[in-house]
Every structure is written in C-alpha cells, then in structure tokens.
C-alpha positions in Angstrom: 0.0 0.1 0.0 2.8 2.1 0.9 4.6 1.5 -2.3 1.6 2.4 -4.2 1.2 5.6 -2.6 5.0 6.6 -3.1 4.4 5.5 -6.9 1.2 7.5 -7.2 2.8 10.9 -5.4 6.0 10.3 -7.9 3.8 10.1 -11.0 1.8 13.1 -9.7 5.1 14.8 -9.7 6.1 13.8 -12.8 2.7 14.7 -14.4 2.9 18.3 -12.7 6.2 18.8 -13.9 5.3 18.2 -17.5 2.2 20.1 -17.3 4.5 23.3 -15.8 7.0 22.9 -18.6 4.2 23.0 -21.1 2.7 25.9 -19.7 6.0 27.5 -19.4 6.8 26.5 -23.2 3.4 27.7 -24.5 3.8 31.2 -22.4 7.3 31.3 -24.0 5.7 30.9 -27.5 2.6 33.0 -26.7 5.2 35.8 -25.8 7.4 35.2 -28.8 4.4 35.3 -31.2 3.1 38.4 -29.7 6.5 39.9 -29.6 6.6 39.1 -33.4 3.2 40.4 -34.1 4.0 43.6 -32.3 7.4 43.9 -34.4 5.4 43.1 -37.4 2.7 45.7 -36.7 5.5 48.1 -36.1 7.2 47.4 -39.1 4.2 47.8 -41.3 2.9 51.0 -39.5 6.1 52.8 -40.4 5.3 52.1 -44.1 3.8 54.6 -46.6 2.3 51.6 -48.3 -1.0 49.8 -47.2 -0.2 46.2 -46.1 -2.9 43.4 -45.6 -2.5 39.8 -44.5 -4.9 37.1 -46.3 -5.1 33.7 -44.9 -8.1 30.9 -45.2 -10.1 33.2 -47.3 -10.4 36.5 -44.9 -8.2 39.3 -44.1 -6.1 38.4 -40.7 -4.3 41.6 -40.9 -4.7 45.4 -42.2 -2.4 48.4 -41.2 -3.7 51.9 -40.8 -2.3 53.0 -44.2 -4.7 50.4 -46.0 -7.6 51.2 -43.6 -6.9 55.2 -44.8 -6.8 54.1 -48.3 -10.1 52.0 -48.3 -11.9 54.6 -45.8 -12.8 51.0 -43.5 -11.7 51.0 -40.0 -9.1 48.0 -39.5 -11.8 46.2 -37.4 -14.4 46.5 -40.5 -11.7 45.1 -42.8 -10.9 42.0 -40.4 -14.6 41.2 -40.4 -14.8 40.9 -44.1 -16.0 37.6 -45.6 -14.3 36.6 -48.9 -17.2 38.0 -50.7 -17.0 41.3 -49.5 -13.0 41.2 -50.5 -14.1 40.4 -53.7 -16.7 43.3 -54.0 -14.2 45.7 -53.2 -12.7 45.2 -56.7 -13.7 46.9 -59.7 -15.9 44.6 -62.0 -13.4 45.6 -64.9 -10.4 44.3 -62.9 -11.9 41.7 -60.5 -11.0 38.8 -63.0 -7.4 39.3 -62.8 -7.4 39.8 -58.8 -9.9 36.7 -58.6 -7.7 34.5 -60.6 -4.5 35.4 -58.4 -6.9 34.9 -55.2 -7.8 31.1 -56.3 -4.3 30.4 -57.4 -3.3 31.1 -53.8 -6.1 29.4 -52.3 -5.4 26.2 -54.2 -1.6 26.3 -53.2 -0.2 27.5 -56.6 2.1 30.2 -57.3 0.9 33.8 -57.9 1.6 36.8 -60.1 3.8 39.1 -57.7 2.2 42.6 -59.1 -0.9 44.0 -60.3 -2.5 47.3 -61.0 -6.2 47.7 -60.4 -9.3 49.8 -58.7 -10.6 49.2 -55.4 -14.0 50.6 -54.0 -13.6 52.7 -50.9 -16.2 53.0 -48.1 -17.5 56.4 -49.7 -18.2 54.4 -53.3 -15.3 56.0 -55.0 -12.6 53.9 -56.4 -9.1 54.7 -56.4 -6.0 53.0 -58.3 -3.6 50.7 -56.7 -0.5 48.8 -57.4 -0.5 45.6 -55.4 2.8 43.7 -54.8 1.8 39.9 -53.4 4.1 37.5 -51.7 3.4 34.2 -49.9 4.6 34.3 -46.1 4.1 31.7 -43.4 1.6 32.7 -40.4 1.1 30.4 -37.4 2.4 27.5 -39.5 0.4 28.1 -42.5 0.5 29.7 -45.6 -0.8 33.6 -46.0 -0.8 35.8 -48.6 1.2 39.3 -47.7 -0.2 42.2 -50.1 1.3 45.6 -50.1 -0.3 48.5 -51.8 0.8 51.8 -53.0 -1.9 54.5 -54.3 -1.3 55.1 -57.6 -4.6 57.2 -58.4 -2.9 60.4 -59.0 -0.5 59.1 -61.6 -3.0 57.1 -63.3 -5.6 59.9 -63.4 -2.5 62.2 -64.9 -2.2 59.1 -67.5 -5.6 59.0 -68.6 -5.9 62.9 -69.0 -2.6 62.8 -71.1 -4.1 59.9 -72.9 -7.2 62.0 -73.6 -5.2 65.0 -74.5 -3.1 63.0 -77.1 -6.4 61.7 -78.4 -7.8 64.9 -79.1 -4.3 66.3 -80.4 -4.1 63.2 -82.8 -7.9 63.8 -83.8 -7.0 67.8 -84.9 -3.7 66.4 -86.9 -5.6 64.0 -88.6 -8.4 66.5 -89.8 -6.0 69.4 -89.9 -6.2 71.0 -93.5 -2.5 71.5 -93.3 0.3 69.0 -93.3 1.2 68.4 -89.7 3.8 65.8 -88.2 6.8 65.6 -85.6 10.6 64.8 -86.2 12.9 64.0 -83.9 16.6 64.5 -84.9 15.0 65.1 -88.4 13.6 61.8 -88.3 9.7 61.1 -88.7 8.0 60.1 -85.3 4.6 61.1 -86.0 2.8 62.4 -89.5 -1.1 63.3 -90.2 -3.3 62.5 -92.7 -3.0 65.7 -94.6 0.5 65.5 -94.9 0.6 61.8 -96.0 -2.0 63.0 -98.9 0.3 66.1 -99.9 3.7 63.9 -100.3 2.0 61.0 -101.5 3.7 58.4 -99.1 2.1 56.2 -96.6 2.6 56.4 -92.9 4.7 53.3 -92.4 6.9 54.2 -95.7 8.0 57.5 -94.1 7.9 56.9 -90.0 11.5 56.4 -88.6 13.0 57.6 -91.9 15.0 60.7 -92.1 13.1 63.8 -93.8 16.1 63.9 -96.4 13.7 61.4 -98.4 11.2 64.2 -99.1 13.9 66.8 -100.4 14.9 66.9 -104.2 18.7 67.1 -103.2 21.0 67.4 -100.4 21.7 71.2 -100.9 17.9 72.0 -100.2 17.8 69.5 -97.0 20.8 71.1 -95.7 19.7 74.9 -96.3 16.6 74.3 -94.6 18.0 72.5 -91.5 20.5 75.4 -91.1 18.0 78.2 -91.4 14.8 77.0 -89.7 16.9 75.6 -86.6 18.6 78.7 -86.2 15.3 80.8 -86.3 13.9 78.3 -83.4 16.8 78.9 -81.6 16.6 82.5 -81.7 12.8 83.0 -81.9 11.3 79.8 -80.9 9.5 79.2 -84.2 11.3 78.8 -87.6 9.7 79.4 -91.2 11.0 78.9 -94.5 9.9 78.4 -98.2 10.9 75.0 -99.5 10.4 72.5 -102.1 9.6 69.0 -101.4 9.5 65.7 -103.7 6.2 63.9 -103.9 6.6 60.3 -104.3 5.8 60.5 -107.9 8.8 62.8 -108.5 6.5 66.0 -108.7 8.3 68.9 -107.0 5.8 71.2 -105.0 6.2 74.2 -103.2 6.0 74.1 -99.2 5.5 76.8 -96.5 7.2 75.1 -93.6 6.9 76.3 -90.0 8.4 74.3 -87.3 8.9 74.7 -83.2 10.3 72.6 -80.4 8.1 70.3 -78.5 9.9 71.3 -75.4 11.6 74.6 -75.8 14.2 73.8 -73.0 15.1 70.4 -74.8 15.0 70.2 -78.4 16.2 66.3 -78.3 12.5 65.6 -77.7 11.5 66.6 -81.3 10.1 69.4 -83.4 6.6 69.9 -84.6 6.1 71.1 -87.9 3.1 72.4 -90.2 3.5 72.3 -94.0 1.0 74.0 -96.3 1.4 73.2 -100.0 1.5 76.6 -102.1 2.3 75.2 -105.4 -1.0 76.6 -106.7 -0.3 79.6 -105.2 3.3 79.9 -106.7 1.9 79.3 -110.1 -0.7 82.1 -110.0 1.8 84.3 -108.5 4.0 83.2 -111.5 1.4 83.8 -114.0 0.4 87.2 -112.6 4.0 88.4 -112.9 4.3 87.1 -116.6 1.2 88.7 -117.2 2.4 92.3 -115.8 5.8 91.8 -117.9 3.4 91.3 -120.9 1.4 94.5 -120.2 4.3 96.4 -119.5 5.9 95.3 -122.8 2.5 96.2 -124.4 2.4 99.3 -122.8 6.0 100.1 -123.9 5.6 99.1 -127.4 2.1 101.2 -127.7 4.0 104.4 -126.6 6.7 103.6 -128.9 4.2 103.6 -131.8 2.1 106.6 -130.5 5.4 108.6 -130.1 6.7 107.7 -133.6 3.5 109.2 -135.2 4.1 112.6 -137.3 0.7 114.0 -136.3 -1.0 114.7 -132.8 -2.3 112.3 -130.5 -3.5 113.0 -127.0 -6.0 111.8 -124.3 -8.6 114.1 -122.6 -10.7 113.4 -119.6 -14.2 114.0 -120.7 -15.7 115.3 -117.4 -12.9 118.2 -117.0 -11.1 118.0 -120.4 -7.8 117.6 -118.7 -4.9 116.1 -120.9 -4.0 112.6 -119.4 -1.5 112.0 -122.5 0.1 113.5 -125.4 2.5 112.4 -128.0 5.9 114.0 -129.2 4.1 115.6 -132.2 1.2 117.1 -130.0 4.1 118.4 -127.5 5.8 120.3 -130.4 2.7 122.3 -131.2 2.2 123.4 -127.7 5.9 124.2 -126.9 
C-alpha cells in the first residue's frame, strides 16, 4: 500500500512537472508570437504603403495606411467575408484579382504584381499597385499584399491619353500637313501631310526627312535656316521644295517649333502648306504684268513715232492725260 502511495505521488510530481513545462513553453511561445506580431505591426505601420495579410479566405491583418486608403476601419476590414473582399474590386479588374486569389487558395504560385481599382467605403474608386508574396503565419501559408495608391499618377496618365487622342484627332483632320520629327526623322505624321507628299505612314515613319527633299543642298539649307530661327525666336519658317513620291516637285511653306523649348532633343512639330498653286498663280500674274508692261511700252513707242498729234483728254474736266511728241511740239 505504501509503495502504491509513493508511486502515485511520484507520478503526480512527474505529471505536474510536465504540465508546468508545457505551460512555460506555451507562454514562451505566446510571448514570442506576441513579440513577433508587435514587431510586424510596428514594421508595417512605419511604411507609407498599405499592407494586408490574407489567410483562409479572410483578412487577418490590415495596417492603418490600408485602412485610410479604403475608408474602412481596421476592424471592419478584418470582419470582411471572402465575398466582401471580392466586392471591393472594380468589375473590370475583378478577373485578374480573382484568378490570383484562387491560385493562392489552391496552393499555386501567383503573379507578384497587378494594378487595379479598389472600391472605397464612400463608393469612390482608387487605383492601386499591388505587390503580393506568400509568407508563413502560424505555421500556415498566408498571402501578404503591399499596396501603393497610384490614383494621381493614373488620372494624370488618363488625362494625358485623352489629351493625346484630341491632339491626334486635330492633326488627323487639319487642312495643313502636320507632323513631328526627332533629330529630323519622322516620329508622327498626320493624314494631310501624307496626302500632300504621296507616301504612306509606314513608308515614312522612322525615316530621315531627307527622303522628301529634291536634293541634299535644299535639305541642308532648310535645316540650317530653320533650326537657327527656332533657337533664336522659338519658331522657324521657310519656303522650300519637297519631292512628291511620284517625282513631282511641290512648293511648301514650312513652319516648325520645339515640343519642349528647354529640350530640343524631344522633337520638333512642323506644319506644311502646299503653296504650289499659289506660286503658279503668282508666277502667272508676274508674267501677265510683264506682258502688259511690254505692250504698254510698245504702244507708247508707236504713238510717239506718229507725225501727227495724238492725245487723251478726260471727258469730264477736259484735262489732258497723255500726249505724244507731235502734240508736245504744237504746244511748245
């Protein structure tokens, strides 16, 4: 009986020792885990980026930055169901996010980065760039996602794209030829320019402008004069000759300016007006005036050679407008 009592007492001591050891180990583990979570929280709160941890189809962590981004409190975010999480993604972007999440849920590798829109609590959307990586939390796989708010950059890009679309529309319908050259190589060309010169877009884009000049001398002359004017006045203008694809020479009024006045390497925008018809009309007028002057001189020569008087009088006031040499002799 005594032996049994002693054995039971020894066994009780051993069990107690084991339980105390387990309690100490568990408390150490809890303290270590608490310390880890405290350090992790401190680490993420020091970031200027939103951080969440996703595990078992729900959020188990969200930092203050992500809370501010979305407008939800941290507790509201942690209470989100899987469907709630998916509902915060813009419908047009939900496919890529859903695919990535489902891959993680099935234990597959995921794409590290995506850009998409998140629905805030106030029903407005923000653009974010998300960077995902798989971590281990409490012995299980978890998905950590870092978020950067890129709304301002995205809106600026959208505004730029809209501005470029308007700019392109204007160039497309402009009655004058419009284009852009970088280091005198074509980087953009409007339809009117292409119609004027007879080439297609693909035939000229990336090519040096020398291709449309009739000779090297004219190409060099235009470049020298025009770029000197741009450097001095901001705008360069010159009358030049271009060679149509069919070999026809056309007269052109060419004007250019830098896309960036502080950095000419970004390119030059030019406008070109085909003045061939105007030049032909001007030449015809000049020839007509010359013919008239020659005819007038010939008529004067004939009239002055007459031996009898010849004069022209205004019928209203009888003033003499013209008299030949014979008439002059009478009144001398």
